[in-house]
PALONU-648268 format. One line per 4 residues: for each residue x, y negated, z of C-alpha. Coordinates in Angstrom, 1 decimal. Each point is the difference from the previous one (the first is absolute). Example, Ala and Ser with C-alpha at 12.3 -4.5 7.8 and 13.67 -1.06 7.14 Angstrom:
// PALONU-648268
12.3/4.5/7.8 | 1.4/-3.4/-0.7
// end
This chain:
// PALONU-648268
-0.1/-0.2/0.2 | 1.2/-3.7/-1.6 | 1.3/-2.4/3.0 | -1.0/-3.4/-1.5
2.1/-3.4/1.6 | -3.2/-2.8/-1.2 | 0.3/-3.4/0.6 | -2.2/-1.6/2.3
0.1/-3.6/-1.6 | -0.6/1.5/-3.6 | -1.3/3.6/0.4 | 2.9/0.7/-2.2
1.5/3.7/0.1 | 4.1/-0.9/0.6 | 1.3/3.8/0.4 | -1.2/3.7/0.0
1.3/2.5/1.7 | -1.4/4.2/0.2 | -0.4/1.5/3.4 | 2.7/1.9/0.8
-0.9/3.9/-0.3 | 0.2/2.5/2.7 | 2.8/1.4/-0.8 | 1.7/-3.2/0.5
-1.8/-0.8/2.8 | 1.4/2.9/2.2 | 3.9/-0.6/-1.4 | -0.4/-3.6/1.8
-1.8/2.0/3.0 | 3.1/2.4/0.3 | 2.6/-3.2/-0.9 | -1.3/-1.7/2.8
0.6/3.4/2.4 | 3.2/0.3/-0.9 | 1.0/-3.6/-0.1 | -1.3/0.0/3.9
2.0/2.6/1.2 | 3.5/-1.7/-1.3 | -1.3/-3.8/0.9 | -1.6/0.8/3.4
3.8/0.4/1.1 | 1.4/-3.4/-1.1 | 1.0/-2.2/2.4 | -1.8/-3.4/0.3
2.4/-1.9/-1.4 | -0.5/2.0/-3.4 | -3.8/-0.5/0.3 | 0.2/-3.9/0.6
2.5/-0.6/-2.8 | -2.5/1.8/-2.3 | -2.6/-2.9/1.5 | 2.4/-2.6/-0.2
0.6/0.4/-4.0 | -3.3/0.6/-0.8 | -0.7/-3.3/2.3 | 2.7/-1.3/-2.8
-2.1/1.3/-2.8 | -3.2/-1.4/1.1 | 1.7/-3.7/0.1 | 2.1/0.0/-2.9
-2.6/0.4/-2.2 | -2.8/-1.5/1.5 | -1.7/-0.9/-2.7 | -0.6/3.1/-1.9
-1.5/1.9/2.6 | -2.6/-2.9/1.1 | -0.8/-0.3/-4.1 | -0.8/3.9/0.4
-2.4/-0.6/2.5 | -1.4/-3.2/-1.5 | -0.7/1.8/-3.2 | -1.3/3.1/1.5
-2.5/-0.6/2.8 | -0.1/-3.9/-0.2 | 2.3/-1.2/2.9 | 0.4/-3.8/-0.2
3.5/-0.8/-0.8 | 1.4/-2.2/3.0 | -1.2/2.8/2.3 | 1.2/2.9/-2.1
3.5/-1.5/0.3 | -1.0/0.0/3.4 | -1.0/3.7/0.4 | 3.1/0.9/-1.2
2.1/-2.1/2.3 | -1.7/1.8/2.9 | 1.0/3.3/-1.5 | 3.2/-0.5/0.4
-0.5/-1.5/3.3 | -1.2/3.5/1.1 | 2.7/1.9/-1.0 | 2.3/-2.4/1.2
-1.6/0.1/3.4 | 0.0/3.8/0.2 | 3.6/0.3/-1.2 | 0.7/-2.2/2.9
-1.7/1.5/2.8 | -1.1/3.4/-0.6 | 2.5/1.5/1.8 | -0.5/-2.1/2.6
-3.9/1.4/0.2 | 0.8/3.4/-0.6 | 3.0/0.5/2.1 | -0.4/2.7/3.3
-1.8/-1.1/3.0 | 1.9/1.5/3.3 | -3.0/1.3/2.0 | 0.9/0.9/4.0
-0.9/3.7/0.6 | 1.2/2.6/2.1 | 2.0/0.9/-2.7 | 3.6/-0.7/-0.1
-0.8/-2.2/-3.2 | -3.5/-0.7/-1.8 | -1.0/-2.4/-2.7 | -2.5/-0.4/-2.5
1.3/-0.1/-3.8 | -1.3/-1.0/-3.1 | 0.2/2.7/-3.3 | -1.3/-0.9/-3.6
-2.7/2.5/-0.7 | 0.4/0.8/-3.4 | -2.2/-1.6/-3.3 | -2.5/-2.5/0.2
-2.8/-0.5/-2.6 | -0.6/-3.9/0.1 | -3.6/-0.7/-2.4 | 0.4/-3.7/-0.3
-2.5/-2.5/-1.5 | 0.0/-2.7/-2.5 | 0.0/-3.2/1.9 | 3.1/-0.7/1.2
2.1/2.9/-2.1 | 3.3/-0.8/0.7 | -1.1/-0.7/4.1 | -1.5/2.9/0.4
2.3/2.3/-1.3 | 2.9/-2.0/2.1 | -1.5/-0.1/2.9 | -0.2/3.6/-0.8
2.7/1.2/-0.6 | 2.8/-1.5/1.6 | -0.8/1.1/3.8 | -0.5/3.3/-1.4
3.3/-0.2/-2.1 | 1.9/-1.0/2.9 | -1.4/2.5/2.5 | 1.5/2.4/-2.3
-3.2/1.4/-2.3 | -0.8/0.2/-3.7 | -2.8/-1.4/-1.3 | -2.4/0.5/-2.8
-1.9/-2.8/-1.6 | -3.8/0.8/-1.4 | -0.3/-3.8/-0.8 | -3.5/-2.0/-1.3
-1.0/1.0/-3.7 | -0.3/-3.5/-1.1 | 3.8/-0.8/0.7 | 2.1/2.6/-1.8
2.8/-2.4/-0.8 | 0.5/-1.1/3.5 | 0.2/3.2/1.7 | 2.9/1.5/-2.7
1.9/-4.0/0.8 | 0.0/1.5/3.2 | 1.3/3.1/-0.1 | 2.9/-1.2/-2.4
0.6/-2.7/2.3 | 1.1/2.7/2.8 | 1.3/2.1/-2.8 | 2.7/-3.5/-0.9
0.5/0.0/3.4 | 1.3/3.4/0.5 | -2.5/2.3/1.4 | 0.7/3.6/0.0
-2.1/1.5/-2.6 | -3.4/1.2/1.5 | 0.1/-2.3/2.9 | -2.3/-2.3/-1.6
-2.2/0.8/-3.3 | -3.0/-1.6/-1.3 | -2.8/2.8/-0.9 | -2.0/-1.5/-3.0
-3.6/2.0/0.7 | -3.5/-0.8/0.3 | -1.9/0.3/3.7 | -0.7/3.3/-0.4
3.5/1.1/0.1 | 0.1/-1.1/3.1 | -1.8/3.0/2.7 | 2.3/2.1/-2.0
3.6/-1.9/0.7 | -1.2/-0.7/3.3 | -0.3/4.0/0.3 | 2.9/0.8/-1.2
2.4/0.9/2.4 | 2.7/-1.3/-1.0 | -1.6/-3.1/1.3 | -0.4/-0.3/3.8
-2.2/-3.3/0.3 | -2.0/-2.8/-1.7 | -0.6/-4.0/0.3 | -2.4/-1.8/-1.8
-1.1/-3.2/-0.5 | -3.6/-0.2/-1.5 | -3.4/0.1/0.2 | -2.6/1.8/2.9
-1.1/2.5/-2.3 | 4.5/1.2/-1.4 | 1.0/-0.3/3.6 | -2.8/2.7/1.0
1.0/2.2/-2.9 | 3.8/0.2/0.8 | -0.6/0.4/3.8 | -2.3/2.8/-0.9
2.9/1.9/-2.1 | 2.8/-1.1/2.2 | -2.3/1.1/3.2 | -1.0/3.4/-1.5
3.8/0.2/-0.2 | 1.0/-1.6/3.4 | 2.2/-2.0/-2.0 | 0.1/-4.1/1.7
-1.6/-2.6/-1.6 | 0.3/-3.7/0.3 | -2.7/-2.6/-1.1 | -0.6/-3.3/-0.7
-3.3/-0.2/-1.6 | -2.7/-3.1/-0.7 | -0.5/-3.5/2.1 | -2.7/-2.3/0.3
2.0/-2.2/2.4 | -1.4/-2.6/1.8 | 1.3/-3.8/0.2 | -1.5/-1.2/2.8
-0.2/-4.3/0.4 | -0.4/-1.1/4.0 | -1.8/-3.3/-0.1 | 3.5/-2.0/0.6
1.5/0.2/-3.0 | 1.2/-2.5/-2.6 | -2.8/1.2/-2.5 | 2.0/-1.7/-3.3
3.4/2.0/1.1 | -1.6/3.5/1.1 | -2.5/0.2/-3.3 | 3.3/-0.8/-2.1
1.7/3.2/1.9 | -3.8/2.1/-0.7 | 0.6/-0.5/-3.8 | 3.6/1.2/0.5
-1.4/2.8/2.1 | -2.5/1.3/-2.5 | 1.3/-0.8/-3.7 | 3.9/1.4/0.4
0.5/2.7/-2.1 | -3.4/-1.3/-2.0 | -2.0/1.2/3.2 | 1.1/3.7/-0.5
2.0/1.1/3.1 | -1.3/1.7/2.9 | 1.1/-2.1/2.6 | -1.7/-3.3/-1.7
-2.4/-2.0/1.8 | -3.6/0.9/-0.8 | -2.3/-0.5/2.4 | 0.3/-3.9/1.2
-1.5/-0.1/3.5 | -0.9/-3.6/0.9 | -0.9/-1.7/3.2 | -3.1/-1.4/-1.2
1.0/-3.2/1.7 | 2.3/-0.9/-3.0 | -1.0/2.7/-2.6 | -2.1/-2.8/-2.6
3.3/-2.2/0.4 | 2.0/3.6/-0.6 | -1.9/1.1/-3.0 | 0.1/-3.8/-1.4
3.9/0.6/0.1 | 0.2/3.3/-1.0 | -1.8/-0.1/-2.8 | 2.5/-2.8/-1.2
2.7/2.0/0.5 | -1.2/2.4/-2.2 | -1.6/-2.4/-2.8 | 3.7/-1.7/0.0
1.6/3.5/-0.5 | 1.7/0.4/-4.1 | -1.1/3.7/-1.0 | 1.9/1.3/-3.5
2.5/1.3/-1.5 | 2.1/2.2/3.1 | 2.9/-1.5/-2.3 | -0.4/-3.2/0.5
2.0/-1.6/3.4 | -3.1/-2.4/0.7 | -2.3/2.8/0.5 | -1.6/1.1/3.2
-2.7/2.4/-1.5 | 0.5/2.6/-2.5 | -2.1/2.9/-1.0 | -0.9/2.6/2.2
1.8/3.1/-1.3 | -2.7/2.5/-2.3 | -3.4/-1.1/-1.2 | -1.8/2.5/1.9
1.3/-2.3/3.5 | -1.8/-2.6/-1.9 | -3.2/1.8/0.0 | 0.2/1.2/3.5
0.9/-3.7/0.9 | -2.9/-1.3/-1.9 | -2.2/2.7/1.1 | 0.4/-0.9/3.5
-0.2/-3.6/-0.3 | -3.6/0.1/-1.6 | -1.4/3.2/2.9 | 1.6/-3.3/2.3
-2.3/-2.6/-1.4 | -2.8/2.2/-0.3 | 0.4/0.9/3.7 | -0.5/-3.6/0.9
4.0/-1.2/-0.9 | 0.2/-3.8/-1.1 | 2.9/-0.3/-3.1 | 1.7/-3.5/1.6
2.4/0.5/-2.9 | 0.9/2.4/-2.4 | -1.9/3.6/-0.7 | 1.0/0.6/-3.3
1.8/1.8/-2.5 | 2.3/-2.6/-2.2 | -0.8/-0.2/-3.7 | 2.9/1.3/-2.2
2.5/2.8/0.0 | 1.5/1.8/2.7 | -1.8/0.8/3.2 | -0.6/-3.3/2.0
-2.1/-1.1/2.6 | -0.5/-3.8/1.5 | 0.8/-0.2/3.3 | -3.4/0.4/1.8
-1.1/-1.0/4.3 | -3.2/1.5/0.8 | -1.4/-1.8/3.0 | -3.4/0.8/1.9
1.8/3.6/0.3 | -2.2/2.3/2.8 | 2.1/2.7/1.3 | -2.1/2.9/-1.4
0.2/-1.8/-3.5 | 2.9/2.3/-2.7 | 2.6/-2.9/-0.4 | 0.3/0.3/3.9
0.0/4.5/0.0 | 1.6/0.4/-2.6 | 3.9/-0.5/-1.1 | -0.4/-2.6/-2.8
3.3/0.0/-2.1 | 0.6/-3.2/-1.8 | -0.6/-3.3/0.9 | -3.2/0.1/1.4
-0.2/-1.0/3.5 | -3.2/0.2/2.6 | -0.8/-2.9/2.8 | -1.8/0.9/3.2
-1.1/-2.3/2.4 | 0.5/0.9/3.6 | -0.6/-1.6/3.2 | 2.9/0.4/2.0
3.8/2.3/1.1 | -2.3/3.0/1.0 | -2.3/-0.3/-3.0 | 2.8/-0.1/-2.4
2.0/2.7/1.4 | -3.6/2.1/0.0 | -0.2/-0.8/-3.6 | 3.6/0.6/-0.8
-0.4/4.1/1.3 | -3.3/0.4/-1.5 | 1.6/1.5/-2.9 | 1.3/3.2/-1.4
3.4/-1.5/0.0 | 2.9/-1.1/2.0 | 3.0/-0.8/-1.7 | 0.8/-3.9/0.6
-1.5/-2.8/1.5 | 0.6/-3.5/0.7 | -1.2/-2.3/2.1 | 0.4/-4.0/-0.5
0.2/-2.8/3.2 | 1.5/-3.9/0.8 | 0.9/2.7/3.3 | 2.0/3.4/-0.7
-0.4/1.1/3.5 | -3.8/-0.4/-0.8 | 0.3/2.2/-3.3 | 2.4/2.4/1.5
-2.4/0.7/2.6 | -1.9/1.7/-1.8 | 2.8/2.1/-2.1 | -0.9/3.0/2.7
-3.2/0.4/-0.9 | -0.5/0.3/-3.9 | 0.4/3.1/-1.1 | 2.8/-0.2/-2.4
3.6/0.9/-0.8 | 1.2/-3.7/-0.7 | -1.3/-2.9/1.8 | 2.0/-3.2/-1.3
-1.1/-3.2/2.2 | 0.2/-3.4/-2.2 | 1.4/1.6/-3.3 | -0.8/2.4/-2.8
0.3/4.0/1.0 | 3.2/1.2/-2.1 | 2.0/3.4/0.2 | 3.9/-0.5/1.2
2.4/2.1/0.3 | 0.5/-0.4/3.7 | -3.4/0.4/1.3 | -2.0/3.0/-0.5
-2.9/0.1/-2.7 | -3.1/2.1/-0.3 | -3.3/0.0/1.5 | -2.7/2.2/1.8
-3.9/1.1/-0.5 | -0.4/0.1/-4.2 | 3.5/-1.8/-0.7 | 1.9/3.2/0.8
2.4/1.3/2.6 | 3.7/-0.1/0.3 | 2.0/-2.4/0.3 | 2.6/-1.7/-3.1
3.2/-2.5/0.7 | 2.3/-0.7/3.1 | 0.9/2.7/2.1 | -3.2/1.6/0.5
-0.3/0.4/-4.5 | 3.4/2.0/0.2 | -1.1/2.6/2.1 | -3.4/0.8/-1.2
2.0/2.1/-2.2 | 2.7/1.6/2.1 | 0.4/3.6/2.4 | -0.2/-1.7/3.4
2.4/2.4/1.6 | 0.7/0.9/3.6 | 3.8/1.0/0.6 | 0.4/2.3/3.6
3.4/0.8/0.8 | 0.5/1.8/3.4 | 3.1/0.7/1.4 | 2.9/2.1/-1.1
-0.2/3.8/-0.1 | 2.9/0.5/0.0
// end
């Protein structure tokens, strides 16, 4: 079956690739198994050198890699360049800190000596999405490789060129053959790969259904999984904010990556004392965004990644309006070729409205009014998702006091939610389980092994 790379700004086919055969996939799995046997015996210095070389290649050819993202999934160019830089950063972060994160930890027991050590598991399958086609891969690969694992990448089928370029980066950085491999296969091949004895664990970033399917398959084989799934992040605005300043941040938080981000703010829970002013300011900010060719540096919002995503988003907006929401701005497809949708603000959104219950994956914001902090937390938690949340107040301590009450893996105070190599990242509820990044992320795919040494038997 052919896998196509299609430019969502023009709907033009860029490249066509043939899916790997069953025989080719089996060969790749065996290469990974053999590569792991050798890679696990390397030292942290050798692994770090690989990641430093990969980071240098990313930076040296940042323009080319950014362009691949723009052409395959429509990311605005400036944001694509920032994504390449972030990938280089995560490589360097783990190259510099992995040895400390995984150093044996002494524990006092009745033994002469006892400690906990962290050993690699084996080959990890990474099932990755199209919305951050480089970052999602590198944030999984850098810690896995530094821990001594091998990795197989099954990337989203609409970004095959990005997938192959990432494989080429590791190859040019002198990764041993088989340590990192891209598998150009469709979603139907994932279950068989997970079940293969060469694969010991899997990580997936994607939709709730995809995560459930992978977890079910892996669970039958008792294989470890980490899932980072959808989100409908609340953006809580209290009554003591600078409305215009926070509205600007709301626009950034909702429309980064053209709104196609699991951690984008999606539900805007605004204190009723400032709700009218905030809606007006937020609408102005959205209307001022430049929508257009993602290759132009001035573009703020590009196309959605595929035509079916535009269809789905438009359907959600129509159902939201039918359920009582009011379109303050946007609310429509844009004329012309490509997968463009106008930045949209929905107001008068009730808690049971589709725009408040479902994840909207595009530049659509839903505004809900709340009476006070207690209702804001209640509405924030009234969701099947629990990935991220942000709270905005003129008094940071007032906002921070809400953090323990919010059901999410990440709470930002007076800032938009973002992933950072220094902090663990992941969600609760239907947003998944497990953590990526920081010391917590690198320990997800290791054997946490206790070693107990008794006295000499001589």
